[in-house]
C-alpha positions in Angstrom: -89.8 -3.7 36.3 -90.3 -3.0 40.0 -92.8 -0.3 41.0 -91.2 2.9 42.1 -91.7 4.7 45.5 -90.7 8.1 44.0 -93.5 10.4 43.0 -91.1 12.1 40.6 -90.8 8.8 38.7 -94.6 8.6 38.4 -94.8 12.1 37.0 -92.0 11.4 34.6 -93.7 8.1 33.5 -96.9 9.9 32.9 -95.2 12.6 30.9 -93.4 10.0 28.8 -96.7 8.2 28.2 -98.2 11.4 26.9 -95.2 12.2 24.7 -95.2 8.6 23.3 -98.9 8.4 22.6 -101.4 11.2 23.1 -101.1 14.2 25.5 -104.3 13.2 27.2 -102.6 10.0 28.5 -100.4 12.1 30.8 -103.3 13.8 32.4 -105.2 10.5 32.7 -102.2 8.8 34.3 -101.8 11.6 36.8 -105.5 11.5 37.7 -105.3 7.8 38.3 -102.3 8.1 40.6 -104.0 10.9 42.5 -107.3 9.2 42.9 -105.7 6.0 44.1 -103.6 7.9 46.6 -106.6 9.7 48.0 -108.4 6.4 48.5 -105.6 5.3 50.7 -105.1 8.5 52.7 -106.9 8.9 56.0 -109.2 11.9 56.5 -106.5 13.6 58.7 -103.9 13.1 55.9 -106.3 14.6 53.3 -106.8 17.6 55.6 -103.1 18.0 56.0 -102.6 17.8 52.2 -105.2 20.4 51.4 -103.9 22.8 54.1 -100.3 22.6 52.7 -99.3 26.1 51.4 -98.3 24.8 47.9 -101.5 22.8 47.4 -103.6 25.7 48.7 -101.9 28.3 46.4 -102.1 26.0 43.4 -105.7 25.2 44.1 -106.6 28.9 44.4 -104.7 29.7 41.1 -106.5 26.8 39.3 -109.9 28.2 40.5 -108.9 31.7 39.4 -108.7 33.0 43.0 -105.7 35.3 43.4 
């Protein structure tokens, strides 16, 4: 099976992995994907990511900052 270039596929595959085994596998898969992506991004790309409105608002909600 060829590797996908669609992030939605990765999210779906992680969700299916969690459904077919243990829910923790979904989270673990998503963490792996995100960690690898961040190791590839430049510092400028990381800054752009963190300053994106959707990321910033999700980050704030996750930290309990409303």
